[in-house]
N, CA, C and O atoms as a Maestro MAE file, in Angstrom:
{
 s_m_m2io_version
 :::
 2.0.0
}

f_m_ct {
 s_m_title
 :::
 protein
 m_atom[336] {
  # First column is atom index #
  i_m_mmod_type
  r_m_x_coord
  r_m_y_coord
  r_m_z_coord
  i_m_residue_number
  s_m_chain_name
  s_m_pdb_residue_name
  s_m_pdb_atom_name
  i_m_atomic_number
  :::
  1 25 0.817 -1.199 0.000 1 A "MET " " N  " 7
  2 3 0.000 0.000 0.000 1 A "MET " " CA " 6
  3 2 0.864 1.267 0.000 1 A "MET " " C  " 6
  4 15 0.539 2.263 -0.647 1 A "MET " " O  " 8
  5 25 1.963 1.199 0.738 2 A "LYS " " N  " 7
  6 3 2.861 2.355 0.810 2 A "LYS " " CA " 6
  7 2 3.492 2.641 -0.556 2 A "LYS " " C  " 6
  8 15 3.668 3.796 -0.944 2 A "LYS " " O  " 8
  9 25 3.825 1.574 -1.270 3 A "GLN " " N  " 7
  10 3 4.411 1.733 -2.608 3 A "GLN " " CA " 6
  11 2 3.413 2.375 -3.568 3 A "GLN " " C  " 6
  12 15 3.792 3.184 -4.416 3 A "GLN " " O  " 8
  13 25 2.142 2.013 -3.432 4 A "MET " " N  " 7
  14 3 1.104 2.578 -4.293 4 A "MET " " CA " 6
  15 2 0.925 4.075 -4.022 4 A "MET " " C  " 6
  16 15 0.716 4.852 -4.953 4 A "MET " " O  " 8
  17 25 1.004 4.475 -2.767 5 A "LYS " " N  " 7
  18 3 0.897 5.897 -2.425 5 A "LYS " " CA " 6
  19 2 2.069 6.679 -3.010 5 A "LYS " " C  " 6
  20 15 1.896 7.789 -3.513 5 A "LYS " " O  " 8
  21 25 3.251 6.097 -2.941 6 A "ARG " " N  " 7
  22 3 4.430 6.760 -3.513 6 A "ARG " " CA " 6
  23 2 4.296 6.932 -5.021 6 A "ARG " " C  " 6
  24 15 4.611 7.987 -5.571 6 A "ARG " " O  " 8
  25 25 3.825 5.880 -5.675 7 A "LEU " " N  " 7
  26 3 3.650 5.932 -7.121 7 A "LEU " " CA " 6
  27 2 2.590 6.961 -7.511 7 A "LEU " " C  " 6
  28 15 2.771 7.714 -8.468 7 A "LEU " " O  " 8
  29 25 1.504 6.987 -6.781 8 A "LEU " " N  " 7
  30 3 0.437 7.952 -7.054 8 A "LEU " " CA " 6
  31 2 0.916 9.383 -6.823 8 A "LEU " " C  " 6
  32 15 0.636 10.269 -7.630 8 A "LEU " " O  " 8
  33 25 1.634 9.613 -5.729 9 A "LEU " " N  " 7
  34 3 2.157 10.942 -5.440 9 A "LEU " " CA " 6
  35 2 3.147 11.384 -6.518 9 A "LEU " " C  " 6
  36 15 3.107 12.528 -6.969 9 A "LEU " " O  " 8
  37 25 4.038 10.473 -6.931 10 A "PHE " " N  " 7
  38 3 5.002 10.805 -7.975 10 A "PHE " " CA " 6
  39 2 4.293 11.120 -9.292 10 A "PHE " " C  " 6
  40 15 4.645 12.086 -9.968 10 A "PHE " " O  " 8
  41 25 3.308 10.319 -9.655 11 A "SER " " N  " 7
  42 3 2.594 10.515 -10.920 11 A "SER " " CA " 6
  43 2 1.849 11.837 -10.953 11 A "SER " " C  " 6
  44 15 1.922 12.573 -11.937 11 A "SER " " O  " 8
  45 25 1.138 12.139 -9.887 12 A "VAL " " N  " 7
  46 3 0.363 13.389 -9.842 12 A "VAL " " CA " 6
  47 2 1.292 14.595 -9.860 12 A "VAL " " C  " 6
  48 15 1.040 15.559 -10.583 12 A "VAL " " O  " 8
  49 25 2.363 14.550 -9.071 13 A "SER " " N  " 7
  50 3 3.283 15.694 -9.048 13 A "SER " " CA " 6
  51 2 4.028 15.831 -10.375 13 A "SER " " C  " 6
  52 15 4.324 16.949 -10.799 13 A "SER " " O  " 8
  53 25 4.337 14.708 -11.040 14 A "PHE " " N  " 7
  54 3 5.003 14.770 -12.331 14 A "PHE " " CA " 6
  55 2 4.116 15.426 -13.386 14 A "PHE " " C  " 6
  56 15 4.561 16.312 -14.115 14 A "PHE " " O  " 8
  57 25 2.867 14.991 -13.463 15 A "VAL " " N  " 7
  58 3 1.944 15.564 -14.446 15 A "VAL " " CA " 6
  59 2 1.725 17.044 -14.160 15 A "VAL " " C  " 6
  60 15 1.707 17.855 -15.087 15 A "VAL " " O  " 8
  61 25 1.561 17.405 -12.903 16 A "PHE " " N  " 7
  62 3 1.353 18.812 -12.548 16 A "PHE " " CA " 6
  63 2 2.574 19.660 -12.923 16 A "PHE " " C  " 6
  64 15 2.427 20.725 -13.521 16 A "PHE " " O  " 8
  65 25 3.767 19.194 -12.576 17 A "CYS " " N  " 7
  66 3 4.989 19.951 -12.904 17 A "CYS " " CA " 6
  67 2 5.175 20.085 -14.408 17 A "CYS " " C  " 6
  68 15 5.544 21.153 -14.898 17 A "CYS " " O  " 8
  69 25 4.925 19.017 -15.136 18 A "PHE " " N  " 7
  70 3 5.090 19.053 -16.586 18 A "PHE " " CA " 6
  71 2 4.109 20.043 -17.222 18 A "PHE " " C  " 6
  72 15 4.488 20.812 -18.105 18 A "PHE " " O  " 8
  73 25 2.860 20.025 -16.776 19 A "LEU " " N  " 7
  74 3 1.873 20.959 -17.317 19 A "LEU " " CA " 6
  75 2 2.229 22.406 -16.995 19 A "LEU " " C  " 6
  76 15 2.089 23.287 -17.843 19 A "LEU " " O  " 8
  77 25 2.686 22.648 -15.778 20 A "VAL " " N  " 7
  78 3 3.078 24.012 -15.400 20 A "VAL " " CA " 6
  79 2 4.241 24.487 -16.256 20 A "VAL " " C  " 6
  80 15 4.236 25.629 -16.717 20 A "VAL " " O  " 8
  81 25 5.235 23.642 -16.478 21 A "LEU " " N  " 7
  82 3 6.376 24.032 -17.310 21 A "LEU " " CA " 6
  83 2 5.963 24.278 -18.758 21 A "LEU " " C  " 6
  84 15 6.398 25.258 -19.363 21 A "LEU " " O  " 8
  85 25 5.138 23.413 -19.317 22 A "GLN " " N  " 7
  86 3 4.699 23.577 -20.699 22 A "GLN " " CA " 6
  87 2 3.865 24.848 -20.877 22 A "GLN " " C  " 6
  88 15 4.076 25.598 -21.831 22 A "GLN " " O  " 8
  89 25 2.938 25.088 -19.982 23 A "ILE " " N  " 7
  90 3 2.084 26.274 -20.090 23 A "ILE " " CA " 6
  91 2 2.895 27.540 -19.883 23 A "ILE " " C  " 6
  92 15 2.695 28.524 -20.595 23 A "ILE " " O  " 8
  93 25 3.812 27.530 -18.914 24 A "SER " " N  " 7
  94 3 4.625 28.732 -18.687 24 A "SER " " CA " 6
  95 2 5.550 29.006 -19.874 24 A "SER " " C  " 6
  96 15 5.792 30.166 -20.206 24 A "SER " " O  " 8
  97 25 6.064 27.967 -20.513 25 A "ALA " " N  " 7
  98 3 6.894 28.169 -21.706 25 A "ALA " " CA " 6
  99 2 6.056 28.743 -22.845 25 A "ALA " " C  " 6
  100 15 6.518 29.624 -23.570 25 A "ALA " " O  " 8
  101 25 4.837 28.255 -23.005 26 A "GLY " " N  " 7
  102 3 3.955 28.791 -24.038 26 A "GLY " " CA " 6
  103 2 3.591 30.242 -23.799 26 A "GLY " " C  " 6
  104 15 3.525 31.037 -24.736 26 A "GLY " " O  " 8
  105 25 3.354 30.584 -22.545 27 A "VAL " " N  " 7
  106 3 3.035 31.974 -22.204 27 A "VAL " " CA " 6
  107 2 4.231 32.874 -22.489 27 A "VAL " " C  " 6
  108 15 4.069 33.971 -23.022 27 A "VAL " " O  " 8
  109 25 5.440 32.412 -22.134 28 A "MET " " N  " 7
  110 3 6.636 33.223 -22.371 28 A "MET " " CA " 6
  111 2 6.892 33.411 -23.868 28 A "MET " " C  " 6
  112 15 7.231 34.511 -24.304 28 A "MET " " O  " 8
  113 25 6.732 32.355 -24.649 29 A "VAL " " N  " 7
  114 3 6.945 32.467 -26.095 29 A "VAL " " CA " 6
  115 2 5.922 33.425 -26.706 29 A "VAL " " C  " 6
  116 15 6.260 34.242 -27.563 29 A "VAL " " O  " 8
  117 25 4.687 33.318 -26.263 30 A "THR " " N  " 7
  118 3 3.646 34.213 -26.767 30 A "THR " " CA " 6
  119 2 3.906 35.650 -26.344 30 A "THR " " C  " 6
  120 15 3.712 36.576 -27.132 30 A "THR " " O  " 8
  121 25 4.341 35.842 -25.114 31 A "PHE " " N  " 7
  122 3 4.601 37.184 -24.600 31 A "PHE " " CA " 6
  123 2 5.775 37.847 -25.319 31 A "PHE " " C  " 6
  124 15 5.748 39.050 -25.578 31 A "PHE " " O  " 8
  125 25 6.793 37.072 -25.638 32 A "LEU " " N  " 7
  126 3 8.000 37.629 -26.252 32 A "LEU " " CA " 6
  127 2 7.933 37.716 -27.778 32 A "LEU " " C  " 6
  128 15 8.837 38.282 -28.392 32 A "LEU " " O  " 8
  129 25 6.898 37.179 -28.398 33 A "TYR " " N  " 7
  130 3 6.790 37.172 -29.850 33 A "TYR " " CA " 6
  131 2 6.449 38.570 -30.372 33 A "TYR " " C  " 6
  132 15 5.493 39.199 -29.920 33 A "TYR " " O  " 8
  133 25 7.239 39.037 -31.321 34 A "GLU " " N  " 7
  134 3 6.996 40.327 -31.958 34 A "GLU " " CA " 6
  135 2 6.935 40.102 -33.469 34 A "GLU " " C  " 6
  136 15 7.970 39.908 -34.106 34 A "GLU " " O  " 8
  137 25 5.738 40.125 -34.045 35 A "PRO " " N  " 7
  138 3 5.639 39.874 -35.484 35 A "PRO " " CA " 6
  139 2 6.169 41.061 -36.293 35 A "PRO " " C  " 6
  140 15 6.053 42.215 -35.880 35 A "PRO " " O  " 8
  141 25 6.747 40.755 -37.440 36 A "ASP " " N  " 7
  142 3 7.210 41.778 -38.372 36 A "ASP " " CA " 6
  143 2 6.187 41.834 -39.510 36 A "ASP " " C  " 6
  144 15 6.242 41.038 -40.448 36 A "ASP " " O  " 8
  145 25 5.270 42.767 -39.414 37 A "ILE " " N  " 7
  146 3 4.139 42.824 -40.343 37 A "ILE " " CA " 6
  147 2 4.584 43.165 -41.755 37 A "ILE " " C  " 6
  148 15 4.082 42.583 -42.716 37 A "ILE " " O  " 8
  149 25 5.509 44.090 -41.894 38 A "THR " " N  " 7
  150 3 5.932 44.477 -43.252 38 A "THR " " CA " 6
  151 2 6.637 43.314 -43.957 38 A "THR " " C  " 6
  152 15 6.420 43.089 -45.148 38 A "THR " " O  " 8
  153 25 7.470 42.583 -43.238 39 A "GLU " " N  " 7
  154 3 8.152 41.429 -43.838 39 A "GLU " " CA " 6
  155 2 7.147 40.332 -44.192 39 A "GLU " " C  " 6
  156 15 7.276 39.680 -45.229 39 A "GLU " " O  " 8
  157 25 6.157 40.130 -43.340 40 A "ALA " " N  " 7
  158 3 5.131 39.119 -43.624 40 A "ALA " " CA " 6
  159 2 4.321 39.513 -44.854 40 A "ALA " " C  " 6
  160 15 3.983 38.660 -45.675 40 A "ALA " " O  " 8
  161 25 4.015 40.782 -44.982 41 A "TRP " " N  " 7
  162 3 3.245 41.239 -46.140 41 A "TRP " " CA " 6
  163 2 4.052 41.078 -47.429 41 A "TRP " " C  " 6
  164 15 3.511 40.656 -48.451 41 A "TRP " " O  " 8
  165 25 5.326 41.409 -47.384 42 A "ASN " " N  " 7
  166 3 6.176 41.275 -48.566 42 A "ASN " " CA " 6
  167 2 6.392 39.809 -48.944 42 A "ASN " " C  " 6
  168 15 6.500 39.488 -50.128 42 A "ASN " " O  " 8
  169 25 6.453 38.931 -47.968 43 A "ALA " " N  " 7
  170 3 6.692 37.518 -48.243 43 A "ALA " " CA " 6
  171 2 5.415 36.776 -48.619 43 A "ALA " " C  " 6
  172 15 5.482 35.624 -49.048 43 A "ALA " " O  " 8
  173 25 4.272 37.397 -48.470 44 A "SER " " N  " 7
  174 3 3.007 36.693 -48.714 44 A "SER " " CA " 6
  175 2 2.762 36.406 -50.190 44 A "SER " " C  " 6
  176 15 1.955 35.534 -50.511 44 A "SER " " O  " 8
  177 25 3.428 37.105 -51.089 45 A "ASP " " N  " 7
  178 3 3.244 36.849 -52.514 45 A "ASP " " CA " 6
  179 2 3.754 35.466 -52.924 45 A "ASP " " C  " 6
  180 15 3.157 34.814 -53.780 45 A "ASP " " O  " 8
  181 25 4.838 35.026 -52.327 46 A "GLY " " N  " 7
  182 3 5.439 33.758 -52.727 46 A "GLY " " CA " 6
  183 2 4.966 32.557 -51.922 46 A "GLY " " C  " 6
  184 15 5.479 31.453 -52.103 46 A "GLY " " O  " 8
  185 25 4.003 32.753 -51.043 47 A "LEU " " N  " 7
  186 3 3.549 31.638 -50.208 47 A "LEU " " CA " 6
  187 2 2.578 30.736 -50.945 47 A "LEU " " C  " 6
  188 15 1.840 31.178 -51.825 47 A "LEU " " O  " 8
  189 25 2.591 29.474 -50.575 48 A "SER " " N  " 7
  190 3 1.632 28.535 -51.162 48 A "SER " " CA " 6
  191 2 0.285 28.683 -50.467 48 A "SER " " C  " 6
  192 15 0.187 29.310 -49.412 48 A "SER " " O  " 8
  193 25 -0.724 28.117 -51.048 49 A "GLN " " N  " 7
  194 3 -2.065 28.216 -50.492 49 A "GLN " " CA " 6
  195 2 -2.377 27.107 -49.494 49 A "GLN " " C  " 6
  196 15 -3.483 27.058 -48.955 49 A "GLN " " O  " 8
  197 25 -1.422 26.221 -49.242 50 A "SER " " N  " 7
  198 3 -1.648 25.138 -48.280 50 A "SER " " CA " 6
  199 2 -1.099 25.528 -46.912 50 A "SER " " C  " 6
  200 15 -0.212 26.374 -46.804 50 A "SER " " O  " 8
  201 25 -1.631 24.906 -45.880 51 A "LEU " " N  " 7
  202 3 -1.240 25.186 -44.511 51 A "LEU " " CA " 6
  203 2 -0.093 24.270 -44.117 51 A "LEU " " C  " 6
  204 15 -0.160 23.058 -44.324 51 A "LEU " " O  " 8
  205 25 0.955 24.844 -43.552 52 A "VAL " " N  " 7
  206 3 2.098 24.067 -43.088 52 A "VAL " " CA " 6
  207 2 2.271 24.342 -41.602 52 A "VAL " " C  " 6
  208 15 2.450 25.489 -41.191 52 A "VAL " " O  " 8
  209 25 2.218 23.279 -40.795 53 A "LEU " " N  " 7
  210 3 2.393 23.413 -39.353 53 A "LEU " " CA " 6
  211 2 3.809 23.015 -38.984 53 A "LEU " " C  " 6
  212 15 4.341 22.026 -39.489 53 A "LEU " " O  " 8
  213 25 4.413 23.792 -38.103 54 A "GLN " " N  " 7
  214 3 5.751 23.489 -37.636 54 A "GLN " " CA " 6
  215 2 5.653 22.928 -36.230 54 A "GLN " " C  " 6
  216 15 4.866 23.411 -35.416 54 A "GLN " " O  " 8
  217 25 6.448 21.917 -35.946 55 A "GLY " " N  " 7
  218 3 6.445 21.301 -34.627 55 A "GLY " " CA " 6
  219 2 7.310 22.075 -33.645 55 A "GLY " " C  " 6
  220 15 8.087 22.949 -34.032 55 A "GLY " " O  " 8
  221 25 7.164 21.743 -32.385 56 A "SER " " N  " 7
  222 3 7.963 22.383 -31.355 56 A "SER " " CA " 6
  223 2 9.284 21.633 -31.180 56 A "SER " " C  " 6
  224 15 9.499 20.584 -31.787 56 A "SER " " O  " 8
  225 25 10.136 22.171 -30.367 57 A "SER " " N  " 7
  226 3 11.440 21.583 -30.131 57 A "SER " " CA " 6
  227 2 11.304 20.326 -29.265 57 A "SER " " C  " 6
  228 15 10.711 20.367 -28.187 57 A "SER " " O  " 8
  229 25 11.852 19.226 -29.743 58 A "VAL " " N  " 7
  230 3 11.817 17.983 -28.976 58 A "VAL " " CA " 6
  231 2 12.764 18.073 -27.788 58 A "VAL " " C  " 6
  232 15 12.490 17.514 -26.727 58 A "VAL " " O  " 8
  233 25 13.871 18.771 -27.964 59 A "LEU " " N  " 7
  234 3 14.842 18.910 -26.886 59 A "LEU " " CA " 6
  235 2 14.230 19.637 -25.686 59 A "LEU " " C  " 6
  236 15 14.468 19.249 -24.542 59 A "LEU " " O  " 8
  237 25 13.459 20.667 -25.932 60 A "LEU " " N  " 7
  238 3 12.816 21.399 -24.846 60 A "LEU " " CA " 6
  239 2 11.826 20.509 -24.096 60 A "LEU " " C  " 6
  240 15 11.731 20.584 -22.871 60 A "LEU " " O  " 8
  241 25 11.096 19.679 -24.814 61 A "THR " " N  " 7
  242 3 10.155 18.761 -24.179 61 A "THR " " CA " 6
  243 2 10.894 17.731 -23.324 61 A "THR " " C  " 6
  244 15 10.446 17.408 -22.224 61 A "THR " " O  " 8
  245 25 12.010 17.220 -23.812 62 A "ILE " " N  " 7
  246 3 12.796 16.260 -23.037 62 A "ILE " " CA " 6
  247 2 13.347 16.912 -21.776 62 A "ILE " " C  " 6
  248 15 13.355 16.295 -20.710 62 A "ILE " " O  " 8
  249 25 13.800 18.138 -21.889 63 A "ILE " " N  " 7
  250 3 14.296 18.860 -20.712 63 A "ILE " " CA " 6
  251 2 13.173 19.052 -19.702 63 A "ILE " " C  " 6
  252 15 13.386 18.875 -18.502 63 A "ILE " " O  " 8
  253 25 11.973 19.414 -20.171 64 A "PHE " " N  " 7
  254 3 10.838 19.585 -19.269 64 A "PHE " " CA " 6
  255 2 10.470 18.276 -18.587 64 A "PHE " " C  " 6
  256 15 10.113 18.277 -17.409 64 A "PHE " " O  " 8
  257 25 10.549 17.164 -19.303 65 A "VAL " " N  " 7
  258 3 10.252 15.852 -18.707 65 A "VAL " " CA " 6
  259 2 11.271 15.534 -17.615 65 A "VAL " " C  " 6
  260 15 10.894 15.085 -16.533 65 A "VAL " " O  " 8
  261 25 12.535 15.756 -17.882 66 A "LEU " " N  " 7
  262 3 13.571 15.478 -16.893 66 A "LEU " " CA " 6
  263 2 13.438 16.365 -15.660 66 A "LEU " " C  " 6
  264 15 13.547 15.880 -14.534 66 A "LEU " " O  " 8
  265 25 13.206 17.649 -15.861 67 A "VAL " " N  " 7
  266 3 13.034 18.571 -14.737 67 A "VAL " " CA " 6
  267 2 11.796 18.186 -13.924 67 A "VAL " " C  " 6
  268 15 11.832 18.210 -12.694 67 A "VAL " " O  " 8
  269 25 10.722 17.838 -14.592 68 A "SER " " N  " 7
  270 3 9.501 17.426 -13.893 68 A "SER " " CA " 6
  271 2 9.733 16.154 -13.082 68 A "SER " " C  " 6
  272 15 9.236 16.028 -11.964 68 A "SER " " O  " 8
  273 25 10.481 15.222 -13.641 69 A "ALA " " N  " 7
  274 3 10.766 13.979 -12.921 69 A "ALA " " CA " 6
  275 2 11.606 14.232 -11.676 69 A "ALA " " C  " 6
  276 15 11.354 13.646 -10.623 69 A "ALA " " O  " 8
  277 25 12.595 15.096 -11.793 70 A "VAL " " N  " 7
  278 3 13.445 15.410 -10.637 70 A "VAL " " CA " 6
  279 2 12.640 16.117 -9.556 70 A "VAL " " C  " 6
  280 15 12.740 15.772 -8.379 70 A "VAL " " O  " 8
  281 25 11.846 17.101 -9.948 71 A "ILE " " N  " 7
  282 3 11.018 17.815 -8.969 71 A "ILE " " CA " 6
  283 2 10.033 16.859 -8.308 71 A "ILE " " C  " 6
  284 15 9.834 16.923 -7.095 71 A "ILE " " O  " 8
  285 25 9.422 15.985 -9.076 72 A "SER " " N  " 7
  286 3 8.461 15.019 -8.531 72 A "SER " " CA " 6
  287 2 9.130 14.046 -7.565 72 A "SER " " C  " 6
  288 15 8.544 13.669 -6.550 72 A "SER " " O  " 8
  289 25 10.338 13.648 -7.880 73 A "TYR " " N  " 7
  290 3 11.076 12.750 -6.991 73 A "TYR " " CA " 6
  291 2 11.312 13.412 -5.638 73 A "TYR " " C  " 6
  292 15 11.098 12.795 -4.594 73 A "TYR " " O  " 8
  293 25 11.753 14.671 -5.658 74 A "PHE " " N  " 7
  294 3 12.020 15.358 -4.397 74 A "PHE " " CA " 6
  295 2 10.741 15.674 -3.634 74 A "PHE " " C  " 6
  296 15 10.744 15.663 -2.403 74 A "PHE " " O  " 8
  297 25 9.659 15.953 -4.330 75 A "ILE " " N  " 7
  298 3 8.373 16.153 -3.656 75 A "ILE " " CA " 6
  299 2 7.944 14.861 -2.970 75 A "ILE " " C  " 6
  300 15 7.500 14.879 -1.822 75 A "ILE " " O  " 8
  301 25 8.077 13.756 -3.668 76 A "GLN " " N  " 7
  302 3 7.708 12.459 -3.102 76 A "GLN " " CA " 6
  303 2 8.555 12.153 -1.874 76 A "GLN " " C  " 6
  304 15 8.025 11.722 -0.850 76 A "GLN " " O  " 8
  305 25 9.850 12.369 -1.962 77 A "ARG " " N  " 7
  306 3 10.743 12.091 -0.827 77 A "ARG " " CA " 6
  307 2 10.398 12.964 0.372 77 A "ARG " " C  " 6
  308 15 10.410 12.496 1.510 77 A "ARG " " O  " 8
  309 25 10.090 14.236 0.116 78 A "LYS " " N  " 7
  310 3 9.790 15.156 1.217 78 A "LYS " " CA " 6
  311 2 8.474 14.790 1.894 78 A "LYS " " C  " 6
  312 15 8.382 14.806 3.121 78 A "LYS " " O  " 8
  313 25 7.457 14.460 1.104 79 A "VAL " " N  " 7
  314 3 6.153 14.123 1.664 79 A "VAL " " CA " 6
  315 2 6.231 12.809 2.450 79 A "VAL " " C  " 6
  316 15 5.680 12.707 3.546 79 A "VAL " " O  " 8
  317 25 6.910 11.816 1.896 80 A "ILE " " N  " 7
  318 3 7.054 10.522 2.590 80 A "ILE " " CA " 6
  319 2 7.867 10.689 3.867 80 A "ILE " " C  " 6
  320 15 7.554 10.064 4.880 80 A "ILE " " O  " 8
  321 25 8.900 11.519 3.837 81 A "LYS " " N  " 7
  322 3 9.741 11.750 5.004 81 A "LYS " " CA " 6
  323 2 8.940 12.390 6.126 81 A "LYS " " C  " 6
  324 15 9.097 12.019 7.289 81 A "LYS " " O  " 8
  325 25 8.076 13.356 5.786 82 A "HIS " " N  " 7
  326 3 7.276 14.042 6.811 82 A "HIS " " CA " 6
  327 2 6.130 13.183 7.316 82 A "HIS " " C  " 6
  328 15 5.638 13.416 8.420 82 A "HIS " " O  " 8
  329 25 5.692 12.204 6.548 83 A "SER " " N  " 7
  330 3 4.580 11.372 6.985 83 A "SER " " CA " 6
  331 2 5.014 10.228 7.891 83 A "SER " " C  " 6
  332 15 4.173 9.606 8.540 83 A "SER " " O  " 8
  333 25 6.320 9.937 7.947 84 A "LEU " " N  " 7
  334 3 6.816 8.856 8.810 84 A "LEU " " CA " 6
  335 2 6.961 9.283 10.204 84 A "LEU " " C  " 6
  336 15 7.367 8.491 11.054 84 A "LEU " " O  " 8
  :::
 }
 m_bond[335] {
  # First column is bond index #
  i_m_from
  i_m_to
  i_m_order
  :::
  1 1 2 1
  2 2 3 1
  3 3 4 2
  4 3 5 1
  5 5 6 1
  6 6 7 1
  7 7 8 2
  8 7 9 1
  9 9 10 1
  10 10 11 1
  11 11 12 2
  12 11 13 1
  13 13 14 1
  14 14 15 1
  15 15 16 2
  16 15 17 1
  17 17 18 1
  18 18 19 1
  19 19 20 2
  20 19 21 1
  21 21 22 1
  22 22 23 1
  23 23 24 2
  24 23 25 1
  25 25 26 1
  26 26 27 1
  27 27 28 2
  28 27 29 1
  29 29 30 1
  30 30 31 1
  31 31 32 2
  32 31 33 1
  33 33 34 1
  34 34 35 1
  35 35 36 2
  36 35 37 1
  37 37 38 1
  38 38 39 1
  39 39 40 2
  40 39 41 1
  41 41 42 1
  42 42 43 1
  43 43 44 2
  44 43 45 1
  45 45 46 1
  46 46 47 1
  47 47 48 2
  48 47 49 1
  49 49 50 1
  50 50 51 1
  51 51 52 2
  52 51 53 1
  53 53 54 1
  54 54 55 1
  55 55 56 2
  56 55 57 1
  57 57 58 1
  58 58 59 1
  59 59 60 2
  60 59 61 1
  61 61 62 1
  62 62 63 1
  63 63 64 2
  64 63 65 1
  65 65 66 1
  66 66 67 1
  67 67 68 2
  68 67 69 1
  69 69 70 1
  70 70 71 1
  71 71 72 2
  72 71 73 1
  73 73 74 1
  74 74 75 1
  75 75 76 2
  76 75 77 1
  77 77 78 1
  78 78 79 1
  79 79 80 2
  80 79 81 1
  81 81 82 1
  82 82 83 1
  83 83 84 2
  84 83 85 1
  85 85 86 1
  86 86 87 1
  87 87 88 2
  88 87 89 1
  89 89 90 1
  90 90 91 1
  91 91 92 2
  92 91 93 1
  93 93 94 1
  94 94 95 1
  95 95 96 2
  96 95 97 1
  97 97 98 1
  98 98 99 1
  99 99 100 2
  100 99 101 1
  101 101 102 1
  102 102 103 1
  103 103 104 2
  104 103 105 1
  105 105 106 1
  106 106 107 1
  107 107 108 2
  108 107 109 1
  109 109 110 1
  110 110 111 1
  111 111 112 2
  112 111 113 1
  113 113 114 1
  114 114 115 1
  115 115 116 2
  116 115 117 1
  117 117 118 1
  118 118 119 1
  119 119 120 2
  120 119 121 1
  121 121 122 1
  122 122 123 1
  123 123 124 2
  124 123 125 1
  125 125 126 1
  126 126 127 1
  127 127 128 2
  128 127 129 1
  129 129 130 1
  130 130 131 1
  131 131 132 2
  132 131 133 1
  133 133 134 1
  134 134 135 1
  135 135 136 2
  136 135 137 1
  137 137 138 1
  138 138 139 1
  139 139 140 2
  140 139 141 1
  141 141 142 1
  142 142 143 1
  143 143 144 2
  144 143 145 1
  145 145 146 1
  146 146 147 1
  147 147 148 2
  148 147 149 1
  149 149 150 1
  150 150 151 1
  151 151 152 2
  152 151 153 1
  153 153 154 1
  154 154 155 1
  155 155 156 2
  156 155 157 1
  157 157 158 1
  158 158 159 1
  159 159 160 2
  160 159 161 1
  161 161 162 1
  162 162 163 1
  163 163 164 2
  164 163 165 1
  165 165 166 1
  166 166 167 1
  167 167 168 2
  168 167 169 1
  169 169 170 1
  170 170 171 1
  171 171 172 2
  172 171 173 1
  173 173 174 1
  174 174 175 1
  175 175 176 2
  176 175 177 1
  177 177 178 1
  178 178 179 1
  179 179 180 2
  180 179 181 1
  181 181 182 1
  182 182 183 1
  183 183 184 2
  184 183 185 1
  185 185 186 1
  186 186 187 1
  187 187 188 2
  188 187 189 1
  189 189 190 1
  190 190 191 1
  191 191 192 2
  192 191 193 1
  193 193 194 1
  194 194 195 1
  195 195 196 2
  196 195 197 1
  197 197 198 1
  198 198 199 1
  199 199 200 2
  200 199 201 1
  201 201 202 1
  202 202 203 1
  203 203 204 2
  204 203 205 1
  205 205 206 1
  206 206 207 1
  207 207 208 2
  208 207 209 1
  209 209 210 1
  210 210 211 1
  211 211 212 2
  212 211 213 1
  213 213 214 1
  214 214 215 1
  215 215 216 2
  216 215 217 1
  217 217 218 1
  218 218 219 1
  219 219 220 2
  220 219 221 1
  221 221 222 1
  222 222 223 1
  223 223 224 2
  224 223 225 1
  225 225 226 1
  226 226 227 1
  227 227 228 2
  228 227 229 1
  229 229 230 1
  230 230 231 1
  231 231 232 2
  232 231 233 1
  233 233 234 1
  234 234 235 1
  235 235 236 2
  236 235 237 1
  237 237 238 1
  238 238 239 1
  239 239 240 2
  240 239 241 1
  241 241 242 1
  242 242 243 1
  243 243 244 2
  244 243 245 1
  245 245 246 1
  246 246 247 1
  247 247 248 2
  248 247 249 1
  249 249 250 1
  250 250 251 1
  251 251 252 2
  252 251 253 1
  253 253 254 1
  254 254 255 1
  255 255 256 2
  256 255 257 1
  257 257 258 1
  258 258 259 1
  259 259 260 2
  260 259 261 1
  261 261 262 1
  262 262 263 1
  263 263 264 2
  264 263 265 1
  265 265 266 1
  266 266 267 1
  267 267 268 2
  268 267 269 1
  269 269 270 1
  270 270 271 1
  271 271 272 2
  272 271 273 1
  273 273 274 1
  274 274 275 1
  275 275 276 2
  276 275 277 1
  277 277 278 1
  278 278 279 1
  279 279 280 2
  280 279 281 1
  281 281 282 1
  282 282 283 1
  283 283 284 2
  284 283 285 1
  285 285 286 1
  286 286 287 1
  287 287 288 2
  288 287 289 1
  289 289 290 1
  290 290 291 1
  291 291 292 2
  292 291 293 1
  293 293 294 1
  294 294 295 1
  295 295 296 2
  296 295 297 1
  297 297 298 1
  298 298 299 1
  299 299 300 2
  300 299 301 1
  301 301 302 1
  302 302 303 1
  303 303 304 2
  304 303 305 1
  305 305 306 1
  306 306 307 1
  307 307 308 2
  308 307 309 1
  309 309 310 1
  310 310 311 1
  311 311 312 2
  312 311 313 1
  313 313 314 1
  314 314 315 1
  315 315 316 2
  316 315 317 1
  317 317 318 1
  318 318 319 1
  319 319 320 2
  320 319 321 1
  321 321 322 1
  322 322 323 1
  323 323 324 2
  324 323 325 1
  325 325 326 1
  326 326 327 1
  327 327 328 2
  328 327 329 1
  329 329 330 1
  330 330 331 1
  331 331 332 2
  332 331 333 1
  333 333 334 1
  334 334 335 1
  335 335 336 2
  :::
 }
}
């Protein structure tokens, strides 16, 4: 039963940390984005009529996963230590 509580605590804290990091990164990217309207207007003549989506950085996602795992591990250790 104790192992199940540890796993549940780690899972919940991991998902929460990962979501917070992803959302905060999205907010920062959106906040810092400055579009260049004149360049976009000049480049619009040569654009195709199809939609092209660009993916995000895989390295940033891996870093967020690792940071979330480390934070979740320490949260789990601290909570278990205080409950004993």
